KOLKE-661071 format. One record per residue (C-alpha): residue in one letter; x, y, z. Coordinates in pm, whole numbers, padded with zeros to 5 digits, always signed. Each point is the difference from the previous one (the first is absolute). Layout:
N
AXYZ/...
This chain:
707
M-06902-12733-16803/R-00254+00082+00256/R-00319+00291-00014/S-00207+00016+00240/L-00399+00035-00070/L-00025+00362-00064/A+00262+00035-00233/L-00157-00267-00194/M-00378+00155-00008/S+00006+00231-00280/R-00144+00367+00029/Q-00389-00050-00016/V+00023-00303+00271/R+00212+00260+00227/G-00301+00256-00091/E-00253-00215+00119/V+00209-00062+00322/I+00015+00357+00075/G-00380+00054-00085/V-00097-00232+00174/L+00171+00074+00324/L-00092+00343-00038/I-00366-00115+00024/A+00074-00196+00324/L+00201+00335+00135/A-00318+00178-00054/L-00232-00245+00143/I+00247-00074+00339/V+00007+00419+00012/L-00386+00047-00047/Q-00032-00292+00270/L+00225+00223+00242/A-00185+00286-00042/V-00338-00169+00072/W+00196-00123+00328/V+00147+00239+00126/L-00381+00220-00016/V-00126-00284+00149/L+00262-00028+00268/D-00054+00418+00058/R-00335-00045+00060/A-00017-00257+00215/T+00317+00172+00199/A-00256+00296+00033/G-00248-00253+00103/A+00180-00195+00234/E+00141+00327+00191/Q-00313+00151+00017/A-00156-00324+00164/G+00263+00029+00230/L-00084+00391+00064/V-00339-00068+00061/R+00078-00341+00220/V+00179+00242+00281/R-00286+00264-00045/L-00254-00229+00079/A+00247-00125+00300/A+00084+00328+00113/E-00392+00130+00017/T-00086-00314+00183/I+00342+00024+00278/E-00144+00350+00033/Q-00313-00087+00090/A+00108-00245+00269/V+00258+00259+00121/R-00263+00232+00003/R-00211-00153+00210/Q+00318-00028+00253/I-00009+00356+00018/D-00326+00021+00047/A+00039-00223+00341/L+00282+00284+00061/D-00235+00279-00070/R-00292-00193+00237/F+00327-00066+00294/E+00095+00392-00055/F-00418+00103+00054/N+00019-00267+00283/L+00290+00237+00157/S-00214+00288-00068/Q-00315-00117+00179/F+00223-00107+00297/A+00191+00348-00021/H-00370+00172+00037/R-00077-00201+00272/W+00220+00033+00291/P+00020+00381+00162/E+00185+00251-00127/G+00328+00072+00210/S-00025-00377+00125/A+00222-00252-00017/A-00169-00298-00249/P-00171-00274+00227/A+00145-00330+00053/Y-00251-00146-00207/F+00040+00205-00312/A+00377-00101+00004/Q-00098-00380+00023/R-00286+00064-00301/L+00292+00110-00208/R+00212-00283+00074/R-00196-00214-00106/L-00049+00181-00308/A+00378+00021-00073/L+00046-00328+00055/D-00290-00121-00264/R+00256-00170-00303/R-00220+00145-00208/Y+00137+00370-00004/N+00344-00116-00010/I+00017+00248+00276/S+00334-00017+00223/T-00112+00284+00296/V-00219+00329+00004/A+00059+00290+00160/H-00148+00331+00090/F+00155+00317+00068/N-00261+00248+00179/I+00069+00398-00021/D+00087-00054+00367/P+00309-00220+00001/A-00072-00091+00345/L-00319-00253-00141/D+00197-00122-00314/W-00055-00401+00017/H+00107-00289-00237/A-00155-00365+00031/D+00255-00228+00169/T+00018-00233-00329/G+00356+00011-00142/P+00297+00293+00090/E-00054+00353+00054/A-00157+00129-00321/R+00235+00325+00055/G+00225+00188+00234/P-00035+00312+00228/S+00186+00221-00324/D-00243-00148-00250/A-00339+00017+00241/D+00024+00395-00065/A+00049+00005-00361/I-00275-00259-00052/R-00250+00213+00203/N+00091+00305-00177/M-00044-00178-00362/V-00254+00181-00232/L-00244-00283-00104/P-00306+00023-00182/P-00273-00123+00186/D-00096-00353-00031/T+00200-00103-00231/L+00299-00232+00033/V+00342+00108-00112/V+00256-00236-00024/G+00366+00054+00099/D+00334-00121-00096/P+00078-00362+00057/E+00247-00037+00267/L+00218-00359+00101/A-00115-00159+00306/A+00245-00152+00246/E-00018-00333-00191/P+00240+00017-00280/T-00333-00171-00173/N-00257+00222+00051/W-00072+00433-00081/L-00296+00184+00151/I-00196+00210-00186/P-00223+00308+00228/V-00312+00124-00081/Y-00144+00334+00107/F-00300+00130+00099/R-00191+00282+00167/P-00323-00116+00191/T-00243+00212-00027/L-00292+00064+00312/D-00389+00040-00121/N+00043+00354+00095/G+00265+00049-00252/T+00303+00037+00212/V+00301-00190-00022/A+00112-00230+00231/G+00343-00067-00039/V+00240-00200-00292/G-00089-00403-00007/L+00305-00231-00112/L-00064-00346-00163/T+00283-00159-00036/L+00016-00263-00295/D+00158-00297+00031/G+00236-00039-00355/A+00051-00358+00037/E-00382-00120+00055/L-00097+00268-00290/S+00199-00121-00229/A-00129-00334+00117/T-00307+00086-00030/L+00027+00086-00373/G+00262-00306-00058/R-00391-00171+00019/L-00134+00223-00253/V+00226-00160-00197/S-00182-00203-00285/W+00253-00195-00244/P+00394-00023-00053/G+00231+00233+00024/Q-00286+00294+00043/Q+00119+00276+00232/V-00184+00274+00197/A+00092+00309+00190/M-00147+00261+00170/W+00164+00371-00089/R-00060+00337+00152/Q-00145+00261-00218/D+00347+00156-00066/G+00112-00355-00099/R+00147-00086+00328/Y+00031-00404+00050/L-00233-00076+00302/A-00023-00416-00011/G+00029-00263-00275/S-00035-00410-00043/V+00382+00010+00003/N+00306+00189+00058/G-00169+00255+00274/V+00287+00074+00202/M+00228+00045-00284/A-00242+00227-00167/V-00023+00184+00317/Q+00361+00030+00050/R+00049+00110-00383/R-00254+00256+00050/L-00169-00163-00295/T-00192+00239-00230/A-00269-00104-00220/P+00101+00094-00384/A-00351+00055-00082/R-00330+00137+00169/P-00374-00047-00121/G-00132+00297-00219/P-00319+00187-00005/D-00218-00313-00009/G+00192-00161+00302/R+00151-00260-00167/I+00326-00109-00282/Q+00120-00299-00107/L+00353-00022-00200/R+00290-00192-00085/L+00304+00028+00149/L+00330-00149+00240/S-00040-00078+00349/L+00177+00237+00231/L+00082-00290+00245/N+00132-00223-00259/G+00000+00115-00354/E-00262-00238-00119/D-00169+00076-00274/R-00395+00019+00124/F-00347+00111-00070/V-00063+00266+00252/A-00356+00161+00120/F-00075+00294+00218/K-00341+00113+00194/Q-00068+00239+00208/I-00218-00089+00323/E-00310+00219-00026/N+00044+00334+00260/Q+00298-00106+00133/G+00325+00095-00105/L+00163-00365-00046/F-00003-00246-00282/I+00107-00327-00055/S+00193-00175-00257/V-00083-00289-00174/S+00291-00137-00241/S+00050-00377-00185/P+00341-00087-00142/A-00031+00018-00445/A+00071-00368-00056/Y-00264-00117+00160/E-00228+00223-00098/L+00135-00040-00356/T+00022-00425+00034/S-00308-00085-00225/Y+00128+00293-00222/Y+00382-00207+00007/R-00192-00294-00102/F-00196+00129-00269/R+00332+00162-00159/T+00174-00341+00016/I-00271-00191-00166/M+00013+00290-00267/L+00345-00032+00015/S-00009-00339-00053/L-00299+00037-00262/E+00213+00263-00205/A+00345-00224+00002/S-00254-00247-00146/V-00117+00208-00274/V+00341+00148-00114/A+00103-00336+00026/L-00328-00162-00235/I+00087+00281-00223/I+00375-00032-00072/G-00073-00377+00014/T-00311+00063-00276/A+00321+00262-00200/F+00235-00292+00017/L-00221-00259-00132/V-00144+00215-00300/L+00401+00107-00015/I+00065-00418-00040/L-00287-00088-00219/R+00097+00248-00273/S+00341-00031+00014/R+00037-00350+00010/A-00029-00086-00400/R+00278+00267-00029/V+00232-00098+00222/R-00016-00348-00160/L+00040+00224-00322/A+00315+00185+00139/L+00170-00339+00142/S-00022-00109-00317/Q+00111+00270-00198/A+00288+00012+00266/E+00086-00371-00067/T+00000+00066-00380/E+00233+00298+00073/Q+00199-00163+00263/D+00086-00306-00273/A+00029+00275-00289/F+00281+00177+00264/E+00171-00313+00063/R+00046-00083-00394/Q+00112+00348+00009/H+00270-00032+00265/A+00078-00377-00179/E+00076+00235-00348/L+00198+00258+00167/E+00277-00212+00185/H-00016-00174-00310/I+00083+00317-00214/L+00200+00081+00276/D+00231-00284+00002/G+00041+00033-00405/V+00124+00372+00101/D+00356-00021-00052/A+00048+00200+00313/G-00066-00104+00358/V-00255+00138+00195/Y-00062-00021+00346/R-00154+00172+00360/M+00152+00084+00300/R-00150+00112+00345/V+00302+00256+00123/G-00036+00047+00386/P+00184+00182+00256/G+00365-00135+00115/D+00086-00008-00407/R-00223-00303-00003/F-00032-00081-00352/V-00263-00332-00061/R-00072-00114-00334/Y-00317-00234-00027/D-00086-00006-00381/Y+00214+00005-00325/N-00052-00208-00352/A+00214-00195-00216/G+00161+00230-00126/V+00201+00116+00276/A+00166-00371+00031/R+00018-00010-00372/L+00246+00337-00014/I+00268-00148+00187/G-00001-00321-00094/R-00169-00176+00288/T-00320-00193+00107/M-00278+00104+00174/E+00099-00168+00280/E+00362+00096+00024/V-00208+00357+00019/G-00174-00097+00328/K+00210-00179+00187/V+00205+00349+00015/R-00102+00359+00172/G+00012+00184-00389/V+00137+00020-00297/L+00303+00204+00178/A+00110-00318+00176/F+00217-00081-00318/A+00125+00366-00017/E+00343+00049-00030/P+00055+00178+00220/Q-00231-00020+00263/P-00192+00325+00067/T+00091+00126+00338/E-00203+00099+00330/A+00060+00345-00091/H-00138-00083-00385/R-00327-00143+00119/L-00069+00271+00218/A+00069+00283-00279/S-00224-00184-00208/L-00261+00019+00272/V+00014+00338+00054/D+00013+00086-00381/L-00356-00175+00035/Q-00143+00203+00249/Q+00084+00335-00148/T-00077-00039-00351/G-00195-00360-00020/H+00239-00136-00306/H+00347-00131+00025/T+00245-00101-00299/Y+00330-00228+00035/E+00179-00199-00200/A+00235-00306+00125/Q+00208-00312-00133/I-00176-00314+00047/R+00157-00340-00035/C-00198-00199-00231/G-00040-00357-00022/D+00254-00072-00252/G+00267+00180+00245/H+00011+00308-00220/L-00080+00366+00159/R-00254+00178-00196/W-00115+00406+00089/M-00395+00011+00116/R-00211+00282+00077/F-00226-00026+00273/Q-00272+00278+00002/L-00204+00002+00321/R-00331+00235+00032/V-00267+00067+00305/V-00321-00117-00074/G-00195+00022+00311/H+00107-00008+00405/D-00164-00184+00271/G+00117+00155+00287/D+00380+00029+00038/I+00016-00257-00258/M+00049+00113-00402/E-00150-00206-00284/C+00256+00019-00262/V+00018-00158-00395/G+00296-00071-00143/L+00155-00045-00307/M+00328-00167-00094/T+00134+00053-00389/D+00390-00115-00120/I+00132+00285-00105/E+00339-00169-00130/V-00004+00097-00373/E-00121+00356+00181/K+00268-00048+00224/A+00270-00043-00364/A-00178+00304-00204/T+00030+00232+00297/A+00371-00115+00021/S+00048+00047-00384/A-00208+00363+00018/I+00288+00090+00345/M+00284-00084-00222/A-00119+00153-00298/A-00040+00334+00162/R+00312-00036+00203/L+00183-00048-00329/A-00182+00287-00139/T+00080+00178+00304/L+00386-00064-00071/G-00030+00061-00312/E-00152+00339+00075/L+00335+00084+00231/S+00236-00145-00219/A+00117+00306-00086/G+00044+00142+00345/I+00156-00381+00107/A+00247+00005-00288/H+00130+00385+00114/E-00003-00133+00378/M+00254-00279-00112/K+00181+00242-00234/Q+00120+00206+00275/P+00142-00265+00212/L+00162-00228-00314/T+00152+00411-00142/V+00167-00010+00354/I+00110-00314+00006/A+00149+00056-00368/L+00172+00331+00097/L+00143-00177+00297/A+00183-00252-00190/E+00164+00212-00297/T+00108+00210+00319/T+00192-00280+00214/E+00091-00154-00339/S+00169+00346-00082/M+00154+00039+00297/L+00169-00362-00003/S+00166+00055-00364/D+00366-00082-00055/E+00099+00361-00145/P+00353+00090+00137/D-00063+00304+00092/T-00316-00068+00258/P+00007-00015+00303/P-00164-00323+00212/P-00351+00076+00095/P-00062+00026+00399/L-00143-00359+00084/G-00254+00173+00252/E-00160+00180-00350/I+00008-00296-00149/A-00175-00171+00263/K-00249+00276-00004/M-00121-00011-00314/Q-00019-00381+00008/R-00249+00051+00269/R-00205+00218-00224/I+00010-00225-00235/V-00181-00296+00268/T-00227+00301+00081/M-00174+00058-00349/V+00046-00403-00083/Q-00211-00025+00333/R-00247+00304-00112/A-00069-00227-00365/T-00039-00305+00176/A-00263+00135+00265/I-00150+00096-00346/T-00018-00266-00193/D-00103-00191+00305/H-00261+00219+00033/L-00119-00075-00365/R+00031-00356+00048/G-00245+00006+00306/V-00265+00200-00158/A+00041-00219-00329/R-00079-00319+00202/G-00315-00159+00049/Q-00219+00038+00306/D+00010-00338+00094/S+00169+00052+00328/A-00229-00030+00337/M-00073+00327+00188/E+00247+00129+00237/P+00071+00248+00238/V+00079+00351-00232/S+00158+00322+00135/L-00191+00236-00148/P+00312+00275-00033/E+00214-00268-00154/A-00331-00015-00303/V-00010+00381-00065/D+00394-00040+00039/G-00060-00245-00300/A-00194+00157-00239/L+00150+00313+00020/M+00324-00175-00081/L-00196-00061-00309/C-00171+00302-00057/R+00257+00308+00127/S+00121+00050-00348/S-00377+00010-00192/L-00113+00232+00282/R+00354+00196+00045/E-00034+00109-00430/A-00371+00063+00044/Q+00092+00252+00277/I-00169-00168+00247/D+00047+00109+00378/V-00080-00336+00184/T-00033+00030+00414/I-00028-00311+00222/D-00077+00007+00360/I-00002-00338+00150/P+00072-00068+00310/A+00240-00197+00142/E-00153-00220+00282/L-00298-00118-00223/P-00057-00371+00051/L+00043-00246-00346/V-00316-00096-00187/I-00083-00309-00178/G+00084-00061-00361/R+00249-00004-00270/L+00272+00231-00034/V-00003+00015-00411/L-00375+00038-00003/I-00045+00275+00229/E+00321+00162-00171/Q-00206-00104-00344/V-00323+00239+00158/L+00217+00281+00111/M+00186+00027-00363/N-00323+00010-00156/L-00121+00279+00211/L+00286+00219-00046/M+00000-00062-00399/N-00376+00064+00014/A+00047+00365+00186/R+00323+00035-00216/D-00236+00017-00331/A-00294+00201+00198/M+00208+00267+00071/A+00144+00020-00330/T-00209+00272-00131/I+00044+00252+00324/P+00362+00235+00048/A+00306-00155+00072/G+00076+00150+00373/D-00370-00113+00126/R+00047-00387-00068/R+00038-00133+00353/V-00108-00390+00122/A-00043-00074+00380/I+00043-00360+00138/T-00107+00002+00356/A-00082-00293+00245/G-00167-00069+00314/L-00186-00231+00273/E-00341+00018-00039/D-00274-00180+00195/D+00282-00303+00003/V+00042+00024-00368/L+00265+00173-00201/R-00075+00275-00223/V+00196+00119-00289/R-00070+00348-00182/V+00144+00070-00375/H-00130+00375-00053/D+00063+00129-00280/S-00006+00346-00090/G-00187-00035-00348/P-00321+00115-00136/G-00203-00297+00192/I-00249-00277-00139/P-00318+00068-00172/L-00278-00068+00216/H-00189-00248-00272/V+00389-00147-00035/L-00022-00082+00394/P-00252-00296-00005/R+00177-00225-00275/L+00386+00141+00069/F+00097-00380+00161/Q-00157-00193-00329/A+00173-00199-00209/F+00098+00148-00345/F-00149+00354+00094/T+00207+00245-00109/T-00002+00386-00002/K+00321+00030-00219/P+00048+00029-00387/V-00055-00290-00182/G+00332-00215-00024/V+00122+00130+00324/G-00097-00207+00324/T-00181-00319-00019/G-00272+00109+00259/L+00139-00318+00237/G+00254+00194+00244/L-00281+00093+00253/S-00164-00311-00044/I+00306-00202+00067/C+00085+00234+00338/L-00330-00056+00138/G+00034-00416-00080/I+00320+00033+00155/L-00073+00188+00354/K-00342-00279+00011/S+00188-00290-00030/C+00221+00177+00305/G-00302+00050+00197/G+00004+00390-00103/D-00181+00237-00180/I+00038+00329-00215/V-00232+00302-00072/A+00045+00332-00164/A-00150+00324+00086/N+00059+00364-00124/P+00092+00170+00330/S-00095+00365+00063/G+00331+00146-00010/G-00006-00119-00374/G+00181-00282-00202/A-00064-00354+00022/E+00030-00243+00298/F+00051-00344+00023/T+00012-00209+00317/L+00118-00292+00063/T-00141-00264+00262/L+00264-00229+00143/L-00093-00316+00269/R+00312+00073+00316/A+00195-00342-00006/D-00056-00117+00326/R-00360+00046-00021/A-00081-00089-00313/G-00341-00250-00091/H-00165-00045-00336/A-00136-00388-00035/A-00247-00123+00219/A-00142-00381-00029/T-00287-00136-00179/
């Protein structure tokens, strides 16, 4: 027998194991709490550092962009100065246009074109550095724009003729020294050039720089400028009152997790944003977290290893002791098992184990020497066959095996009897008792007991014979009455025939037809008397005949033939309701008649105290659940409730001393059990007592199984 170490350890050792494991678990939880706290602080610190980094970058880039804006302011100032110098109402001089053209071509300004829209449309001009700045219809709209003086106003970005570029209009109103307005100036910024300039301000991989209008409209950026303009991208956040804000959010362009800082450009309706991938900013944090995780795993492994080391050191001696005790117990168990086998082999009965599975499979895998000894054979002979029933005569059928399997599945036990051909050639009755002791899936583990019941069978046969003779003795008066009637008729007919055939001279010869009629009546009476004597002879015989198909109506008629006179004298009305189409049952005709006679005579005695007109017995039969049930119901006072549990016990009787043996119902139960049937008693709701007999159909009977 094998046992696990936990099964061998004592309760004290298991307590120590649980204690050490709880301490280790507490240490692990504490370590994890510290790790989570440190990691939380590290996460917050890393995020804060990333936000500070992009904020500082935003401030630095804001200064650079501010210098670009200052250059535009100087450009606007120069344009205002040029406008002040040409005479009012006259066209701009040629040198003015050339000067503006040189300024527009300066790449530091990222200007695509310059235009001026005078109050007088005839004086409008633009630098010939690119496409027309605006068409005639736009000129009027620009000329009438309301702009604050000396301030750059950024318009909506527009896609250029090239598919990869866009233009950003910047409007301003030049003011002369005397305060008069000199029309509206227009600087058209090249979006791609502006984005390239912003791109040159990028300081580390993955960083993105963008410029936004005050209302959040995208103007230019280090990546994806055209796409952002097409989508009319709007900043998700704007600087606060202090002109800056930093936060963590998802990129509007690709959904990437980024740290972003927004910075207002001082005194301008513009702000810039600087963003950096969170993964890049948190690289140091991720490296720190990996190191922390490795350290944490090492600490946890160290705690668990230490705990198990403590357990091993503390439990080693106890485990050895437990193993020694287990070996001692194993030796003791084996000795006890050997002693038990020795005892079982000495028992004068067969003990065996079986596995019963689906498909009526009965497999015997262990048995004692008593099995072979009971049937006078060697263990080798028994081991070569499937089971003891291999020597049974007759052999059990598949129907028998199936019935046994159903009985085991429904009740958990099964008992059957069979005649076994012993080693000396004789047939001996054996009883097999199976009981289910466990299940392994669909397989039933069973323990069986085989006993020799040859003596019991002989005693039972003697008891049945004695009970049968007692019943015949009790019915002797009625039987004599039944015999008296045909004998009286025979004597009367014989005397009449003799007188009719007398030789007196005055007597005419009798008609031959009348004499033949009387002879036929004599023959009928003789046949009736013969039937009664034959039936008595059959009842007085033993029960050595084999099981056979029996007609239930024939058995009822046979029982009534012997009981009719006694029932008639007791003024009992007998009614019979048995369908003619009922199938045959398995049993012995004489034994079933004896059961019915016992029940009828018991009913007669039970109704002795009630009025004669109320004495009735009803015999009914029917097919229920594929078995035949016969009910014998009387109108007597019923069976006392305290008597019902002991009613079928041998030698138990409620009759007065000297009346009855107490074996009648016990023998009835034994007879029906030997036929594979049963009998039960009850007090129905309508009054009286009712005995229900269960008999198996002859075409589906089964009462044996294999061992």
